[in-house]
KOLRO-226587 format. One record per residue (C-alpha): y, z, x. Coordinates in pm, 1 decimal. Each point is the difference from the previous one (the first is absolute). Layout:
<nodes>
<<Y Z X>>;
...
</nodes>
This chain:
<nodes>
<<-11630.2 -1229.0 7378.3>>;
<<130.7 236.4 -256.6>>;
<<341.8 -136.3 58.7>>;
<<-88.8 -257.5 -122.0>>;
<<-189.7 92.7 -317.3>>;
<<387.9 258.1 -57.0>>;
<<130.8 -327.2 49.3>>;
<<-274.2 -255.6 -238.5>>;
<<48.4 348.4 -262.8>>;
<<402.9 -85.7 13.8>>;
<<17.2 -357.3 -1.0>>;
<<-271.7 55.9 -313.2>>;
<<263.6 285.7 -156.0>>;
<<275.0 -303.6 20.9>>;
<<-170.1 -234.0 -179.1>>;
<<-76.5 210.2 -303.0>>;
<<435.5 150.2 36.0>>;
<<-18.4 -351.7 -54.9>>;
<<-255.9 -49.5 -314.4>>;
<<142.5 298.9 -114.3>>;
<<323.6 -162.1 -2.3>>;
<<-38.3 -327.8 -195.6>>;
<<-289.0 70.2 -252.4>>;
<<15.4 -18.3 -327.0>>;
<<-98.2 215.0 -217.6>>;
<<-177.4 -130.9 -274.6>>;
<<78.1 248.2 -299.5>>;
<<331.4 87.7 100.8>>;
<<128.3 -351.0 55.4>>;
<<-101.9 -56.6 -386.9>>;
<<275.6 237.1 -180.8>>;
<<295.3 -199.2 223.9>>;
<<-51.2 -299.0 -128.1>>;
<<-217.1 -61.2 -315.0>>;
<<-73.4 -332.1 57.9>>;
<<29.8 -251.4 -267.8>>;
<<-120.3 -31.8 -393.6>>;
<<-294.3 -232.7 -53.9>>;
<<-60.8 -134.0 -227.7>>;
<<-277.4 128.1 -174.3>>;
<<-195.9 -170.1 -343.0>>;
<<-26.1 205.4 -289.4>>;
<<-264.3 23.2 -61.9>>;
<<-99.2 157.9 294.8>>;
<<146.7 400.0 78.5>>;
<<156.4 80.7 311.4>>;
<<-228.2 256.7 139.7>>;
<<193.3 307.9 151.0>>;
<<-128.0 255.5 304.7>>;
<<-191.9 369.5 -120.3>>;
<<265.7 158.2 -104.3>>;
<<-27.4 356.0 67.3>>;
<<63.8 327.5 -178.5>>;
<<358.5 35.0 104.2>>;
<<139.6 -305.4 -235.4>>;
<<367.8 78.9 186.2>>;
<<-167.1 -81.4 344.9>>;
<<161.9 -330.5 142.5>>;
<<-231.9 -304.9 104.2>>;
<<-29.1 133.4 352.2>>;
<<-121.1 296.9 -54.2>>;
<<-315.6 -48.4 -326.4>>;
<<-91.2 -219.0 315.9>>;
<<-11.5 216.5 223.8>>;
<<-159.9 221.6 -278.3>>;
<<-293.1 -266.3 -20.9>>;
<<-109.9 -17.8 340.7>>;
<<-338.6 84.7 133.0>>;
<<88.0 258.7 226.2>>;
<<365.8 100.2 -201.8>>;
<<262.1 5.2 373.4>>;
<<-332.7 -157.0 251.1>>;
<<284.7 -198.0 99.7>>;
<<310.3 241.1 83.1>>;
<<-187.3 271.2 144.3>>;
<<-178.2 -310.7 226.5>>;
<<327.1 -161.9 65.2>>;
<<117.5 353.1 127.9>>;
<<-267.7 90.7 229.1>>;
<<-27.8 -348.6 143.3>>;
<<314.1 33.5 237.7>>;
<<14.8 326.7 -27.8>>;
<<-327.4 65.5 166.4>>;
<<88.4 -300.4 205.9>>;
<<279.8 216.2 184.3>>;
<<-246.8 268.0 54.6>>;
<<-170.6 -128.0 183.6>>;
<<198.9 -159.0 186.6>>;
<<168.5 305.7 75.8>>;
<<-338.4 193.4 152.7>>;
<<-88.0 -366.6 179.8>>;
<<310.8 46.8 155.5>>;
<<-53.3 417.7 42.1>>;
<<-355.8 -215.5 148.6>>;
<<197.2 -206.9 315.0>>;
<<230.0 276.7 78.8>>;
<<-287.9 257.9 72.1>>;
<<-370.0 -168.8 0.7>>;
<<-115.9 274.9 -202.6>>;
<<-333.9 -104.4 -157.7>>;
<<22.8 116.9 -328.0>>;
<<332.5 -191.0 -42.4>>;
<<-177.9 -319.4 -1.1>>;
<<-255.6 114.3 -250.0>>;
<<255.9 176.4 -209.6>>;
<<203.8 -337.4 67.1>>;
<<-279.4 -204.5 -116.5>>;
<<-136.6 225.2 -261.9>>;
<<340.4 -61.4 -179.8>>;
<<-26.1 -400.2 80.0>>;
<<-271.6 3.5 -232.8>>;
<<161.6 122.8 -244.5>>;
<<282.0 -132.7 -6.9>>;
<<-208.6 -389.3 -0.4>>;
<<-228.3 196.2 -348.7>>;
<<423.7 40.3 -150.2>>;
<<61.7 -393.6 98.6>>;
<<-289.5 -83.1 -133.8>>;
<<-13.9 181.6 -245.4>>;
<<357.4 -141.4 -114.6>>;
<<-139.0 -375.2 58.3>>;
<<-158.2 44.8 -260.9>>;
<<124.7 170.3 -226.3>>;
<<289.4 -228.5 49.5>>;
<<-206.7 -344.8 -66.9>>;
<<-89.5 203.2 -304.7>>;
<<340.5 83.9 -193.1>>;
<<49.5 -373.3 107.5>>;
<<-306.3 -127.9 -133.0>>;
<<92.6 206.0 -352.1>>;
<<314.6 -182.4 -55.1>>;
<<-49.8 -319.0 30.5>>;
<<-234.9 93.7 -215.4>>;
<<181.3 132.5 -277.3>>;
<<266.9 -203.9 92.9>>;
<<-192.1 -325.8 -89.9>>;
<<-178.5 124.2 -262.8>>;
<<358.3 101.0 -159.2>>;
<<132.1 -388.1 115.2>>;
<<-284.3 -178.1 -109.9>>;
<<11.3 -87.2 412.4>>;
<<-349.8 47.7 224.6>>;
<<-101.3 297.7 164.0>>;
<<64.9 41.9 354.5>>;
<<325.8 -189.6 74.1>>;
<<235.9 381.3 71.6>>;
<<141.6 14.4 314.2>>;
<<-182.6 160.2 369.0>>;
<<176.3 274.7 68.7>>;
<<23.9 -86.2 345.6>>;
<<-41.5 -298.5 258.1>>;
<<-323.8 -59.5 146.2>>;
<<67.1 -47.5 287.4>>;
<<233.7 248.2 40.2>>;
<<-289.2 238.1 -161.7>>;
<<-265.8 -139.6 229.4>>;
<<191.8 82.3 301.9>>;
<<-8.4 374.6 -123.8>>;
<<-366.6 17.6 -15.9>>;
<<-65.2 -164.4 290.5>>;
<<217.4 203.4 176.4>>;
<<-122.4 299.2 -189.1>>;
<<-362.3 -77.5 153.8>>;
<<111.9 -95.1 280.6>>;
<<153.1 374.8 59.8>>;
<<-317.0 143.4 -140.6>>;
<<-222.6 -135.5 241.1>>;
<<205.5 99.3 275.6>>;
<<61.2 377.5 -150.7>>;
<<-427.5 -27.5 -36.8>>;
<<47.2 -138.7 373.9>>;
<<205.8 274.0 141.3>>;
<<-139.3 292.9 -178.6>>;
<<-371.7 -72.2 87.9>>;
<<44.5 -46.0 409.9>>;
<<328.1 321.0 -21.4>>;
</nodes>
């Protein structure tokens, strides 16, 4: 059963790696290819994003400074895969040694990785909505038209894999 959990974890990590490679970062892509300017009525001045105190900062840095929790996306983007890899190593140590402590530590690291993944998803969702609102205010369109950061099917498959891995890890840690 521990090997099954390891295989589930590896499959979930493979799906997560695919998501990481194919995901579209809305804040990074805007500066590379600016959209064509839309005609704006003369009576309504275009809305500008809030400027930070550093007037020489690029727009991406200004947006990062104006986030509700600055640096949360970057922290979660690093922490989620890092904890997943550490957890895989600890879980492999449990399979090799059959020591209960490795199973408990692996479960704790897995819970931390899941929490980091959920916070990363929430921070990305908020960033996409914020970018969509800013674009809609500038272009005069409707809010919420920004593209998704990842395929929803693959993201759902990753979440299901994580849930099954968590279920197997809990059953193994309780049984051990």
